[in-house]
Backbone as CSV, one residue per row, in Angstrom:
resi,resn,N_x,N_y,N_z,CA_x,CA_y,CA_z,C_x,C_y,C_z
1,UNK,-93.419,-59.677,-60.355,-93.957,-59.746,-58.657,-94.949,-60.976,-58.595
2,UNK,-94.835,-61.604,-57.539,-95.695,-63.024,-57.370,-96.649,-63.023,-56.875
3,UNK,-97.700,-63.888,-57.443,-98.906,-63.591,-56.938,-98.987,-64.784,-55.930
4,UNK,-99.831,-64.050,-54.695,-100.086,-64.614,-53.341,-101.329,-65.996,-53.484
5,UNK,-102.337,-65.512,-54.634,-103.303,-66.408,-54.480,-103.111,-67.770,-55.646
6,UNK,-101.696,-67.670,-56.055,-101.217,-68.534,-57.158,-101.628,-70.101,-56.354
7,UNK,-100.720,-70.174,-55.310,-100.543,-71.631,-54.881,-101.320,-71.921,-53.240
8,UNK,-102.065,-70.874,-53.242,-102.466,-70.541,-51.700,-101.714,-70.294,-50.699
9,UNK,-100.596,-69.840,-51.025,-99.731,-69.867,-49.284,-100.294,-68.349,-48.703
10,UNK,-100.972,-67.593,-49.179,-101.438,-66.378,-48.601,-102.637,-67.074,-47.517
11,UNK,-103.266,-67.959,-47.144,-104.248,-68.336,-46.509,-103.269,-69.532,-45.583
12,UNK,-101.941,-69.922,-46.004,-101.394,-70.869,-45.284,-101.098,-70.775,-44.141
13,UNK,-100.357,-69.117,-43.852,-99.620,-68.624,-42.856,-100.670,-68.492,-41.794
14,UNK,-100.291,-69.607,-40.476,-101.422,-69.327,-39.293,-100.706,-68.465,-38.426
15,UNK,-101.727,-67.568,-37.488,-101.079,-66.826,-37.162,-100.711,-67.618,-35.519
16,UNK,-99.623,-66.992,-34.731,-99.475,-67.698,-33.858,-100.397,-66.848,-32.399
17,UNK,-100.530,-68.365,-32.093,-101.624,-68.060,-30.274,-101.250,-66.933,-29.616
18,UNK,-101.704,-65.861,-29.210,-101.299,-64.931,-28.192,-101.848,-65.302,-27.237
19,UNK,-100.653,-64.660,-25.855,-101.427,-65.130,-24.498,-102.315,-64.068,-23.822
20,UNK,-103.013,-62.998,-24.818,-104.123,-62.158,-24.352,-105.461,-63.264,-25.311
21,UNK,-105.216,-64.290,-25.537,-106.569,-65.373,-26.527,-107.114,-65.747,-25.212
22,UNK,-106.452,-66.014,-24.099,-107.195,-66.860,-23.342,-107.726,-65.732,-22.131
23,UNK,-107.651,-64.213,-22.105,-108.116,-63.541,-21.381,-109.514,-62.763,-22.456
24,UNK,-110.052,-62.826,-23.310,-111.089,-62.644,-23.975,-112.276,-63.358,-23.676
25,UNK,-112.349,-65.060,-23.717,-113.071,-65.491,-22.794,-113.740,-65.278,-21.252
26,UNK,-112.685,-64.413,-20.517,-112.497,-64.843,-19.083,-113.748,-63.143,-19.013
27,UNK,-113.145,-61.926,-20.039,-113.771,-60.856,-19.843,-115.178,-60.871,-20.575
28,UNK,-115.561,-61.934,-21.423,-117.021,-62.186,-21.622,-117.772,-62.801,-20.650
29,UNK,-117.609,-63.170,-20.098,-117.801,-64.081,-18.662,-118.286,-62.940,-17.878
30,UNK,-117.263,-62.102,-17.575,-117.215,-61.326,-16.374,-118.359,-60.335,-16.842
31,UNK,-118.612,-59.612,-18.155,-119.854,-58.765,-18.659,-121.353,-59.361,-18.607
32,UNK,-121.089,-60.887,-18.683,-122.220,-61.212,-18.815,-122.899,-61.421,-16.943
33,UNK,-122.480,-61.712,-16.257,-122.290,-61.821,-14.788,-122.551,-60.426,-14.502
34,UNK,-122.217,-59.290,-15.042,-122.225,-57.861,-14.527,-123.903,-57.553,-14.871
35,UNK,-124.127,-58.332,-15.797,-125.548,-57.770,-16.778,-126.752,-58.311,-15.716
36,UNK,-126.309,-59.679,-15.762,-127.259,-60.747,-14.803,-127.609,-60.088,-13.349
37,UNK,-126.362,-59.725,-12.474,-126.757,-58.951,-11.378,-127.714,-57.849,-11.888
38,UNK,-126.920,-57.321,-12.800,-127.717,-55.338,-12.715,-129.335,-55.925,-12.720
39,UNK,-129.488,-57.154,-13.628,-130.631,-57.106,-14.217,-131.835,-57.776,-13.301
40,UNK,-131.515,-58.533,-12.259,-131.644,-59.604,-11.413,-131.613,-58.924,-9.679
41,UNK,-131.020,-57.772,-9.565,-130.609,-57.266,-8.208,-132.078,-56.238,-8.035
42,UNK,-132.348,-56.267,-6.598,-133.632,-55.804,-6.095,-133.365,-54.442,-6.352
43,UNK,-134.115,-53.626,-6.519,-133.969,-51.951,-6.553,-135.496,-51.591,-5.652
44,UNK,-134.597,-50.788,-4.644,-136.086,-50.149,-3.847,-135.556,-48.694,-4.204
45,UNK,-137.240,-48.228,-4.307,-137.239,-46.827,-4.338,-136.827,-46.090,-3.427
46,UNK,-136.725,-44.504,-3.137,-135.841,-43.958,-2.132,-137.902,-43.419,-1.259
47,UNK,-137.272,-43.873,-0.045,-138.506,-43.126,0.940,-138.348,-41.614,0.764
48,UNK,-139.513,-41.164,1.143,-139.838,-39.660,1.152,-139.153,-39.157,2.267
49,UNK,-139.458,-39.731,3.238,-138.875,-39.383,4.622,-137.040,-40.001,4.864
50,UNK,-136.194,-39.577,5.440,-134.860,-39.684,5.679,-135.421,-40.804,7.486
51,UNK,-135.746,-42.196,7.387,-135.928,-42.729,8.371,-134.486,-43.844,8.954
52,UNK,-134.230,-43.896,9.802,-133.515,-44.878,10.714,-134.642,-45.469,11.759
53,UNK,-134.588,-46.941,11.437,-135.254,-47.737,12.267,-134.583,-48.193,13.184
54,UNK,-134.883,-48.208,14.703,-134.459,-48.455,15.688,-133.870,-50.298,15.521
55,UNK,-133.223,-50.587,16.278,-132.310,-52.087,16.438,-133.205,-52.838,17.037
56,UNK,-133.349,-54.163,16.836,-133.910,-54.939,17.546,-133.015,-56.223,17.530
57,UNK,-133.662,-57.258,18.521,-132.658,-58.877,18.614,-132.752,-59.121,17.647
58,UNK,-131.893,-60.031,16.884,-131.790,-60.845,15.602,-133.143,-61.920,15.694
59,UNK,-133.905,-62.438,16.436,-134.770,-63.485,16.704,-135.913,-63.111,15.866
60,UNK,-136.120,-61.707,15.364,-137.455,-61.260,15.276,-138.016,-61.794,13.584
61,UNK,-139.092,-61.885,13.107,-139.217,-62.511,11.793,-139.280,-61.234,10.389
62,UNK,-138.815,-61.772,9.736,-138.948,-61.088,8.685,-140.425,-60.866,7.989
63,UNK,-140.735,-59.362,7.828,-142.047,-58.218,7.624,-141.986,-58.806,6.167
64,UNK,-143.606,-59.338,5.942,-144.208,-59.098,4.467,-144.164,-58.166,3.457
65,UNK,-143.725,-57.902,2.437,-143.439,-57.124,1.729,-145.549,-56.194,1.150
66,UNK,-145.853,-57.141,1.722,-147.639,-56.288,1.045,-148.327,-55.701,2.211
67,UNK,-149.072,-54.864,1.955,-149.714,-53.864,2.792,-148.882,-52.547,3.040
68,UNK,-149.824,-51.477,3.381,-149.555,-50.649,3.338,-148.261,-49.785,4.444
69,UNK,-147.630,-48.805,4.198,-146.404,-48.437,5.025,-146.357,-46.873,5.559
70,UNK,-146.437,-46.498,6.780,-146.686,-45.611,7.233,-145.240,-45.067,7.855
71,UNK,-144.411,-43.540,7.295,-143.364,-43.471,7.923,-143.564,-42.286,8.585
72,UNK,-142.960,-42.239,9.881,-142.896,-41.477,11.063,-141.323,-40.699,11.589
73,UNK,-140.806,-39.853,10.620,-139.861,-39.113,10.950,-138.696,-38.456,12.413
74,UNK,-138.118,-38.419,12.446,-137.904,-37.719,14.073,-138.501,-36.742,14.418
75,UNK,-138.637,-35.803,13.378,-139.676,-34.498,13.757,-140.938,-34.624,13.306
76,UNK,-141.554,-35.670,13.690,-142.487,-36.047,13.838,-144.024,-36.098,12.342
77,UNK,-143.272,-35.709,11.387,-143.585,-35.705,10.482,-143.971,-36.825,9.950
78,UNK,-144.912,-36.932,8.512,-145.383,-38.463,8.530,-145.782,-38.383,7.219
79,UNK,-145.789,-39.716,6.785,-145.826,-40.223,5.212,-146.494,-41.462,4.891
80,UNK,-147.443,-41.139,3.599,-147.555,-42.648,2.954,-147.059,-42.430,1.277
81,UNK,-146.769,-43.653,1.202,-146.556,-43.681,-0.358,-145.808,-42.872,-0.638
82,UNK,-145.926,-41.613,-1.466,-145.358,-40.750,-1.877,-145.826,-38.959,-1.427
83,UNK,-146.363,-39.253,-0.021,-147.101,-37.724,0.136,-147.151,-37.768,1.629
84,UNK,-146.516,-36.537,1.879,-146.521,-36.256,3.722,-148.149,-36.002,3.651
85,UNK,-148.319,-36.353,4.647,-149.351,-36.476,5.604,-149.442,-35.818,7.147
86,UNK,-150.995,-35.563,7.272,-150.994,-35.407,8.897,-151.451,-36.419,9.194
87,UNK,-151.685,-36.863,10.407,-151.883,-38.142,11.465,-153.408,-38.497,10.714
88,UNK,-154.393,-37.073,10.904,-155.820,-37.481,10.557,-155.732,-37.920,9.024
89,UNK,-155.038,-37.504,8.364,-155.055,-37.550,6.757,-154.581,-39.228,6.286
90,UNK,-153.225,-39.569,7.173,-153.039,-40.712,7.206,-153.835,-42.126,7.548
91,UNK,-154.660,-41.667,8.925,-156.041,-43.010,9.018,-156.646,-43.436,8.097
92,UNK,-157.166,-41.629,7.682,-158.626,-41.779,6.140,-157.997,-42.606,5.332
93,UNK,-156.381,-42.365,5.043,-155.846,-42.636,3.700,-155.486,-44.480,4.127
94,UNK,-155.406,-44.839,5.602,-155.550,-46.153,5.567,-157.119,-46.763,5.667
95,UNK,-158.097,-46.296,6.336,-159.216,-46.920,6.013,-159.277,-47.043,4.660
96,UNK,-159.375,-46.128,3.665,-159.663,-46.358,2.124,-159.017,-47.446,1.711
97,UNK,-158.206,-46.981,1.903,-156.660,-48.331,1.072,-156.743,-50.043,2.011
98,UNK,-156.972,-49.503,3.103,-157.630,-50.875,3.768,-158.984,-51.544,3.264
99,UNK,-159.606,-50.574,3.244,-161.511,-51.032,2.878,-161.699,-51.728,4.618
100,UNK,-161.713,-51.961,5.372,-162.798,-53.004,6.406,-161.938,-54.278,6.433
101,UNK,-160.917,-54.687,5.590,-160.921,-55.885,5.538,-159.326,-55.757,6.050
102,UNK,-158.647,-56.893,6.809,-157.710,-57.169,7.680,-156.731,-57.239,6.833
103,UNK,-155.569,-56.069,7.123,-154.847,-56.172,6.411,-153.688,-55.862,7.058
104,UNK,-152.217,-56.158,7.221,-151.353,-55.533,8.172,-150.631,-54.391,7.696
105,UNK,-150.667,-53.351,8.787,-149.784,-52.378,8.558,-148.533,-51.748,8.962
106,UNK,-147.537,-51.410,7.981,-146.391,-51.546,9.145,-146.013,-50.198,9.544
107,UNK,-145.798,-49.678,9.971,-145.211,-48.245,10.875,-143.919,-48.332,10.966
108,UNK,-143.272,-47.615,9.861,-141.690,-47.547,10.078,-141.232,-46.195,11.119
109,UNK,-140.924,-45.962,11.948,-140.316,-45.095,12.919,-139.031,-44.534,13.184
110,UNK,-138.968,-43.706,12.917,-137.089,-43.199,12.906,-136.805,-43.358,14.923
111,UNK,-135.627,-44.080,14.850,-135.209,-44.377,16.250,-135.531,-43.518,16.892
112,UNK,-135.325,-41.642,16.833,-135.282,-40.977,17.270,-136.779,-40.155,17.379
113,UNK,-137.772,-40.466,16.993,-139.204,-40.359,16.850,-139.924,-40.105,18.106
114,UNK,-140.331,-39.387,18.484,-140.607,-39.207,20.005,-142.073,-40.220,20.145
115,UNK,-142.380,-40.611,21.444,-143.141,-41.395,21.588,-144.406,-40.977,21.808
116,UNK,-144.347,-39.802,22.060,-145.798,-38.823,22.092,-146.402,-38.577,20.927
117,UNK,-145.566,-38.654,19.790,-146.086,-38.948,17.948,-146.375,-40.250,17.669
118,UNK,-145.660,-41.325,17.898,-146.079,-42.927,17.608,-147.181,-43.316,18.505
119,UNK,-147.322,-43.158,19.329,-148.248,-43.887,20.429,-149.571,-43.316,19.948
120,UNK,-150.157,-41.841,19.979,-151.196,-41.411,19.258,-151.486,-41.925,18.483
121,UNK,-150.578,-42.335,16.730,-150.922,-42.380,16.068,-151.591,-44.476,16.273
122,UNK,-150.810,-44.869,16.844,-151.221,-45.922,17.076,-152.592,-46.146,17.833
123,UNK,-152.539,-45.616,18.580,-154.211,-45.829,19.251,-155.404,-45.085,18.155
124,UNK,-155.051,-44.269,17.745,-155.712,-43.997,16.583,-156.635,-44.788,15.296
125,UNK,-155.158,-45.503,14.840,-155.473,-46.965,14.201,-156.107,-47.614,14.886
126,UNK,-155.875,-47.932,16.402,-156.696,-48.707,16.464,-158.269,-48.228,17.309
127,UNK,-158.836,-46.950,17.342,-159.937,-46.630,17.129,-160.679,-46.845,15.574
128,UNK,-159.702,-47.009,14.864,-160.396,-46.606,13.516,-160.749,-48.262,13.041
129,UNK,-160.203,-49.452,14.008,-160.291,-50.775,13.709,-158.940,-51.427,13.057
130,UNK,-158.013,-50.651,12.924,-156.719,-51.084,12.000,-156.113,-51.967,13.633
131,UNK,-155.902,-53.294,13.723,-155.847,-53.678,14.842,-153.815,-54.577,14.171
132,UNK,-153.891,-54.986,13.114,-152.781,-55.525,12.350,-151.815,-54.687,12.043
133,UNK,-151.225,-54.020,13.065,-149.958,-53.352,12.945,-148.825,-53.872,13.469
134,UNK,-147.091,-53.786,12.645,-146.206,-53.931,13.022,-145.187,-52.784,12.974
135,UNK,-144.311,-52.996,13.940,-143.382,-51.937,14.116,-141.960,-52.399,13.478
136,UNK,-141.236,-51.697,12.383,-140.338,-52.052,11.519,-139.122,-51.283,12.286
137,UNK,-138.126,-52.302,12.160,-136.781,-52.208,13.289,-135.670,-53.319,12.430
138,UNK,-134.632,-52.771,12.471,-133.659,-53.316,11.885,-132.959,-54.359,12.444
139,UNK,-132.474,-55.311,12.227,-131.557,-56.535,13.127,-130.431,-55.876,13.924
140,UNK,-130.321,-56.250,15.213,-129.178,-56.354,16.129,-128.188,-56.847,15.165
141,UNK,-126.989,-56.322,15.948,-125.575,-56.979,15.598,-125.006,-58.153,16.311
């Protein structure tokens, strides 16, 4: 029997390049990009109420991300953060959160919400001294 280590023939044979060798770096890059976009992507928490805001012309400005948000559903239910509240509780919660200083309050009402629910909410906000209120709408096509 011949010893493969005797004259170095064991390591002398080189592997022939395979066509799939060029595919491995591309797979690595795809996984790196996938990981990057999963980490860098924006995650939004699900809202308590299912709301479809009305459409507005595309000329509107973007809303700031800070400040309290009041949700108004199509059936008139209201919520802030992760709690369903009555209209009076919404006003009390806004007063406590703002603390008398000017702040932007966003009202995100469903497009099918009745005006007789939204307008009294806005009136009570104005009576409570909350004058910086923005109604949220999505950009139209």
